LOGURO-38850 format. One record per residue (C-alpha): z, x, y; residue in one letter. Coordinates in nm, 2 decimals. Each point is the difference from the previous one (the first is absolute). Layout:
REM residues N
Z|X|Y|A
...
END
This chain:
REM residues 434
5.12|-5.17|-2.47|X
-0.36|-0.12|0.01|X
0.03|-0.02|0.38|X
0.13|0.35|0.01|X
-0.28|0.13|-0.21|X
-0.26|-0.18|0.21|X
0.15|0.15|0.32|X
0.01|0.35|-0.15|X
-0.36|-0.03|-0.11|X
-0.12|-0.09|0.35|X
0.19|0.30|0.14|X
-0.14|0.22|-0.27|X
-0.36|-0.10|0.10|X
0.08|0.07|0.36|X
0.13|0.35|-0.09|X
-0.32|0.07|-0.20|X
-0.21|-0.11|0.29|X
0.19|0.22|0.25|X
-0.04|0.29|-0.24|X
-0.38|-0.06|-0.03|X
-0.03|-0.01|0.38|X
0.17|0.35|0.02|X
-0.29|0.16|-0.18|X
-0.37|0.04|0.09|X
-0.25|-0.16|-0.23|X
-0.23|0.29|0.05|X
-0.37|-0.03|-0.11|X
-0.09|0.24|-0.28|X
-0.25|0.19|0.21|X
0.29|0.12|0.22|X
0.15|0.18|-0.30|X
-0.30|0.23|0.01|X
0.17|0.24|0.23|X
0.04|0.32|-0.21|X
-0.13|0.19|0.30|X
-0.03|-0.06|0.37|X
-0.27|0.21|0.15|X
0.09|0.05|0.37|X
-0.29|0.10|0.23|X
-0.02|0.03|0.38|X
-0.18|-0.28|0.18|X
-0.16|0.25|0.23|X
-0.17|0.19|-0.29|X
-0.22|-0.14|-0.27|X
0.24|-0.24|-0.17|X
-0.27|-0.15|-0.22|X
-0.01|0.32|-0.20|X
0.35|-0.07|-0.13|X
-0.11|-0.32|-0.17|X
-0.23|0.21|-0.23|X
0.32|0.13|-0.16|X
-0.09|0.26|-0.27|X
-0.37|0.01|0.06|X
0.01|0.35|0.17|X
0.26|0.16|-0.22|X
-0.23|0.16|-0.26|X
-0.20|0.16|0.28|X
0.32|0.12|0.17|X
0.13|0.16|-0.32|X
-0.33|0.16|-0.08|X
-0.01|0.16|0.34|X
0.31|0.19|-0.08|X
-0.09|0.05|-0.37|X
0.29|-0.21|-0.13|X
-0.04|-0.15|-0.34|X
0.18|-0.31|-0.11|X
0.14|0.19|-0.30|X
0.16|0.24|0.25|X
0.17|-0.29|0.18|X
0.11|-0.15|-0.33|X
0.15|0.33|-0.12|X
0.17|0.07|0.33|X
0.15|-0.34|0.06|X
0.04|-0.15|-0.35|X
-0.21|-0.30|0.10|X
-0.22|-0.14|-0.29|X
-0.35|0.15|0.00|X
-0.14|-0.32|-0.13|X
0.15|-0.20|0.29|X
-0.14|0.24|0.25|X
-0.35|-0.01|-0.16|X
0.01|-0.38|-0.01|X
0.09|-0.03|0.37|X
-0.27|0.25|0.10|X
-0.26|-0.18|-0.21|X
0.10|-0.35|0.13|X
0.04|0.11|0.36|X
0.21|-0.30|0.10|X
0.04|-0.09|0.36|X
0.33|0.03|0.17|X
0.24|-0.28|-0.09|X
0.11|-0.03|0.36|X
-0.12|0.16|0.32|X
0.21|0.01|0.31|X
-0.21|0.05|0.32|X
0.25|0.18|0.23|X
0.03|-0.05|0.37|X
0.36|0.14|0.02|X
0.11|0.36|-0.09|X
-0.36|0.11|-0.07|X
-0.11|-0.09|0.35|X
0.08|0.18|0.33|X
0.23|-0.19|0.23|X
-0.25|-0.06|0.27|X
-0.17|-0.31|0.13|X
-0.35|0.14|-0.09|X
0.10|0.10|-0.35|X
0.16|-0.35|-0.06|X
-0.31|-0.17|0.11|X
-0.22|0.21|-0.22|X
0.24|-0.06|-0.30|X
-0.03|-0.38|0.05|X
-0.37|0.01|0.01|X
-0.01|0.23|-0.30|X
0.22|-0.24|-0.20|X
-0.20|-0.31|0.10|X
-0.33|0.17|-0.10|X
0.15|0.11|-0.33|X
0.14|-0.35|-0.09|X
-0.33|-0.16|0.09|X
-0.26|0.25|-0.12|X
0.14|0.19|-0.30|X
-0.06|-0.10|-0.36|X
0.36|-0.08|-0.10|X
-0.05|-0.15|-0.34|X
0.34|-0.07|-0.16|X
0.18|0.26|0.22|X
0.30|-0.16|0.19|X
-0.07|0.03|0.37|X
0.30|0.09|0.22|X
0.04|0.11|0.37|X
0.29|0.19|0.15|X
0.04|-0.06|0.37|X
0.21|0.20|0.24|X
0.37|-0.08|-0.05|X
0.23|-0.19|0.24|X
0.08|0.31|0.20|X
-0.36|0.05|0.11|X
-0.16|-0.21|0.27|X
-0.32|-0.03|-0.19|X
0.15|-0.20|-0.30|X
-0.07|-0.35|0.13|X
-0.37|0.08|0.09|X
-0.03|0.17|-0.34|X
0.11|-0.31|-0.18|X
-0.18|-0.27|0.21|X
-0.33|0.18|0.04|X
-0.04|0.14|-0.35|X
0.09|-0.33|-0.17|X
-0.22|-0.20|0.23|X
-0.28|0.26|-0.05|X
0.03|-0.03|-0.38|X
-0.03|-0.38|0.01|X
-0.34|-0.14|-0.09|X
-0.02|-0.33|0.20|X
-0.31|-0.11|-0.19|X
0.15|0.02|-0.35|X
0.35|-0.06|0.14|X
0.12|0.30|-0.20|X
0.23|0.29|0.09|X
-0.14|0.33|-0.13|X
0.34|0.15|-0.01|X
0.28|-0.05|-0.26|X
0.30|0.11|0.20|X
0.20|0.21|0.24|X
0.21|0.31|-0.09|X
0.27|0.01|0.27|X
0.15|0.34|0.08|X
0.35|0.11|0.10|X
0.16|-0.35|-0.03|X
0.37|0.01|0.09|X
0.14|-0.34|-0.04|X
-0.05|-0.37|-0.07|X
-0.06|-0.09|0.37|X
-0.30|0.24|0.01|X
-0.14|-0.15|-0.31|X
0.05|-0.35|0.13|X
-0.19|0.10|0.32|X
-0.29|0.13|-0.21|X
-0.02|-0.30|-0.23|X
0.01|-0.24|0.30|X
-0.29|0.19|0.16|X
-0.20|-0.02|-0.32|X
0.07|-0.37|-0.03|X
-0.13|-0.05|0.36|X
-0.31|0.20|-0.08|X
-0.06|-0.20|-0.32|X
0.04|-0.33|0.20|X
-0.25|0.12|0.26|X
-0.26|0.09|-0.26|X
0.06|-0.31|-0.20|X
0.13|0.19|-0.31|X
0.25|-0.13|-0.25|X
0.35|0.10|0.07|X
0.10|0.34|-0.16|X
-0.36|0.09|-0.07|X
0.07|0.35|0.14|X
0.21|0.19|-0.25|X
0.27|0.25|0.12|X
0.13|0.32|-0.15|X
0.25|0.21|0.19|X
0.10|0.37|0.00|X
0.37|0.09|-0.05|X
0.02|0.32|0.22|X
0.35|0.01|0.14|X
0.36|-0.02|-0.09|X
0.02|-0.34|0.18|X
-0.29|-0.14|-0.20|X
0.17|0.10|-0.32|X
0.32|-0.17|0.11|X
-0.18|-0.31|0.12|X
-0.26|-0.04|-0.27|X
0.13|-0.33|-0.15|X
0.00|-0.17|0.34|X
-0.35|0.13|0.07|X
-0.13|-0.13|-0.33|X
0.15|-0.34|0.06|X
-0.19|-0.04|0.32|X
-0.33|0.14|-0.14|X
0.02|-0.17|-0.34|X
-0.27|-0.26|0.05|X
-0.25|0.28|0.08|X
0.14|0.29|-0.20|X
-0.22|0.19|-0.24|X
0.17|0.34|-0.02|X
0.26|0.24|0.13|X
-0.08|0.36|0.07|X
0.22|0.31|0.02|X
-0.07|0.23|0.29|X
0.17|0.33|-0.06|X
-0.10|0.21|0.30|X
0.13|-0.22|0.27|X
0.31|-0.07|-0.20|X
0.07|0.37|-0.03|X
-0.03|0.03|0.38|X
0.22|-0.30|0.05|X
0.29|0.14|-0.21|X
-0.05|0.35|0.11|X
-0.10|0.18|-0.32|X
-0.09|0.36|0.06|X
-0.14|0.07|-0.35|X
-0.12|-0.26|-0.24|X
-0.21|-0.05|-0.30|X
-0.14|-0.31|-0.18|X
0.30|-0.04|-0.23|X
0.27|0.06|0.26|X
0.31|-0.21|-0.10|X
0.00|-0.19|0.33|X
-0.37|-0.08|-0.05|X
0.06|-0.13|-0.35|X
0.30|-0.20|0.13|X
-0.24|-0.17|0.25|X
-0.26|-0.05|-0.27|X
0.24|-0.18|-0.23|X
0.10|-0.23|0.28|X
-0.37|-0.08|0.07|X
-0.08|-0.04|-0.37|X
0.29|-0.24|-0.06|X
-0.08|-0.20|0.32|X
-0.37|-0.02|-0.09|X
0.09|-0.12|-0.35|X
0.23|-0.26|0.14|X
-0.28|-0.13|0.23|X
-0.27|0.02|-0.27|X
-0.23|0.26|0.16|X
-0.11|0.36|-0.07|X
0.20|0.30|0.13|X
-0.24|0.27|0.12|X
0.10|0.37|0.02|X
-0.06|0.24|0.29|X
-0.28|0.24|0.03|X
0.00|0.36|-0.12|X
-0.09|0.21|0.31|X
-0.13|0.31|-0.19|X
-0.37|-0.10|-0.01|X
-0.24|0.15|-0.26|X
-0.21|0.16|0.27|X
-0.13|0.36|0.01|X
0.19|0.28|0.18|X
-0.33|0.16|0.09|X
-0.29|-0.22|0.11|X
-0.27|0.26|0.09|X
-0.07|-0.17|0.34|X
-0.26|0.17|0.22|X
0.05|0.06|0.37|X
-0.11|-0.36|0.07|X
0.27|-0.14|-0.22|X
-0.25|-0.12|-0.27|X
0.13|0.00|-0.36|X
-0.21|0.23|-0.21|X
0.15|-0.13|-0.32|X
0.14|0.35|-0.08|X
-0.33|0.17|-0.02|X
0.12|0.30|0.21|X
0.35|0.03|-0.16|X
0.11|0.30|-0.19|X
0.10|-0.02|-0.37|X
0.37|0.03|0.09|X
-0.03|-0.28|0.26|X
-0.18|-0.23|-0.25|X
0.27|0.07|-0.26|X
0.27|-0.08|0.26|X
-0.16|-0.33|0.07|X
-0.03|-0.08|-0.37|X
0.37|0.08|-0.06|X
0.13|-0.17|0.31|X
-0.18|-0.33|-0.09|X
0.13|0.01|-0.35|X
0.35|0.04|0.13|X
-0.04|-0.29|0.24|X
-0.14|-0.22|-0.28|X
0.30|0.09|-0.22|X
0.24|-0.09|0.28|X
-0.15|-0.34|0.08|X
-0.01|-0.09|-0.37|X
0.36|0.10|-0.05|X
0.10|-0.19|0.31|X
-0.19|-0.31|-0.13|X
0.18|0.03|-0.34|X
0.34|0.04|0.17|X
-0.05|-0.32|0.21|X
-0.16|-0.19|-0.29|X
0.29|0.07|-0.23|X
0.25|-0.11|0.26|X
-0.19|-0.33|0.02|X
-0.26|0.04|0.27|X
-0.32|-0.20|-0.05|X
-0.23|0.23|0.19|X
-0.02|0.29|0.25|X
-0.17|0.09|0.33|X
-0.29|0.25|-0.01|X
-0.21|0.16|0.27|X
-0.26|0.19|-0.21|X
-0.24|-0.11|-0.28|X
0.14|0.27|-0.24|X
0.36|-0.13|0.07|X
-0.13|-0.35|-0.09|X
-0.12|0.14|-0.34|X
0.34|0.14|-0.09|X
0.19|-0.31|0.11|X
-0.23|-0.24|-0.18|X
0.03|0.22|-0.31|X
0.38|0.00|0.02|X
0.01|-0.38|0.01|X
-0.27|-0.05|-0.26|X
0.20|0.22|-0.23|X
0.31|-0.22|0.05|X
-0.13|-0.24|-0.26|X
-0.30|0.12|-0.21|X
-0.20|-0.18|-0.26|X
0.25|0.08|-0.28|X
0.29|-0.12|0.21|X
-0.19|-0.31|0.09|X
-0.06|-0.09|-0.37|X
0.37|0.07|-0.08|X
0.11|-0.23|0.28|X
-0.24|-0.27|-0.11|X
0.11|0.03|-0.36|X
0.37|-0.02|0.11|X
-0.08|-0.31|0.20|X
-0.17|-0.17|-0.30|X
0.29|0.10|-0.24|X
0.26|-0.15|0.23|X
-0.20|-0.32|0.05|X
-0.02|-0.03|-0.38|X
0.38|0.05|-0.04|X
0.06|-0.27|0.27|X
-0.23|-0.24|-0.20|X
0.22|0.06|-0.30|X
0.31|-0.10|0.21|X
0.13|0.35|0.04|X
0.14|0.14|0.33|X
0.06|0.37|0.00|X
-0.20|0.18|-0.27|X
-0.14|0.33|-0.10|X
-0.37|0.08|0.07|X
-0.20|0.30|-0.10|X
0.02|0.22|-0.31|X
0.19|0.32|-0.10|X
0.11|0.22|0.29|X
-0.18|-0.22|0.24|X
0.21|-0.31|-0.09|X
0.21|-0.15|0.27|X
0.19|-0.30|0.10|X
-0.18|-0.28|0.19|X
0.12|-0.30|0.19|X
-0.08|-0.20|0.31|X
0.08|0.30|0.23|X
-0.22|0.25|-0.19|X
-0.28|-0.26|-0.02|X
0.02|-0.05|0.38|X
-0.03|0.38|0.04|X
-0.31|0.02|-0.22|X
-0.16|-0.29|0.18|X
0.06|0.17|0.34|X
-0.16|0.32|-0.12|X
-0.30|-0.18|-0.15|X
-0.05|-0.23|0.29|X
-0.02|0.30|0.24|X
-0.24|0.17|-0.25|X
-0.22|-0.30|0.02|X
0.01|0.00|0.38|X
-0.10|0.37|0.00|X
-0.29|-0.07|-0.23|X
0.15|0.19|-0.30|X
0.03|-0.31|-0.21|X
-0.29|-0.25|-0.05|X
0.05|-0.32|0.19|X
-0.09|-0.20|-0.32|X
0.28|0.19|-0.19|X
0.25|-0.07|0.28|X
-0.09|-0.37|0.01|X
0.03|-0.04|-0.38|X
0.34|0.18|0.01|X
0.13|-0.24|0.26|X
0.04|0.27|0.26|X
-0.22|-0.16|0.27|X
-0.11|-0.36|0.07|X
-0.36|-0.13|0.03|X
-0.02|0.06|0.37|X
0.11|0.36|-0.03|X
-0.24|0.04|-0.29|X
-0.29|-0.10|0.23|X
0.13|0.24|0.27|X
0.02|0.29|-0.24|X
-0.35|-0.07|-0.13|X
-0.12|0.00|0.36|X
0.17|0.33|0.07|X
-0.16|0.15|-0.31|X
-0.34|-0.15|0.08|X
0.01|-0.20|-0.32|X
-0.08|-0.36|-0.08|X
0.30|-0.23|-0.08|X
-0.20|-0.23|-0.22|X
END
């Protein structure tokens, strides 16, 4: 029997090792992906990094008050005010050389140069830096990858001023293997550590939904997120009419969310295409924006109402994805960023954080007394707690710490993060870890 026990223990350890290798040990900073701000490489991509900085001015131009947004959408006024006051940079910016760029050699060249300039010259701060090249079906994809990655590499400091690649329209594991092999060769040529370049991929087709597990298995060593692409998927399956909560879309979302959870990375929702932009711009004959100075009262009111509707839509879409299990959402406009960040900040507010911390502490106390399952909380808030509920609380609080909603010191004391992660969070927040 002793020999049997020893053999079973060896096998148990092997199984645990295999299980650990099937998940990504993702650095905490990659959990700060509540919003991906996508921006064309041929425009002025550095503006997207500024995140909410221009929102107050944009709202004032159309005489939109935060209280109106709160009343129209149901979003907390205090959350909106805090975000506007803090003006946080975008959590992640994707400099786009794919769908946002014309399919010409001249446009592709301009996009590469725009991306390289942005990665080298912009003030990125703690914003995650990602590049989307043309996909496999476009001849410019290889040059996009090689030239932009090489252009973002500082040979003097031996640092890559790029966090990763967002790969579009992936179809199967063979395509992902080709991409990862090319990235490995680029890393070797530049003298970078293997898997320095992170990868996220867009699920934009019926085939990708069917092949998602195989794609993840190939990309796992680099993987930092999986993104839902609704528009291309709608075209692929032939939907004539669709909306954000279409049953087929939610079916795909649930597959992505489950697969991302199994891999240990965030699932990111698709963009809302109704931008909060004015219907009437007041352009003169030269195409210059006159900021609405020459608009009629009716036109200004139409702009005001249209933008409020668009803000309500993106907020509702963000809530829908968030409640399904998405960790973030794509945006393409600063005011969209405001609503998406508000939706995710509301997911766990200060009161909920304290309740979760109290629940964590109560369960730890019950374990110290030799109890397993126990009751924590008081009155109507009382509920059963065991190892499973403790794990759920820890997951919530750990993500809150990663997103800067929970002090790093509090997270460390609660055993939610280790010393290295504590130093990383302090660096992200610009605080000292002493």
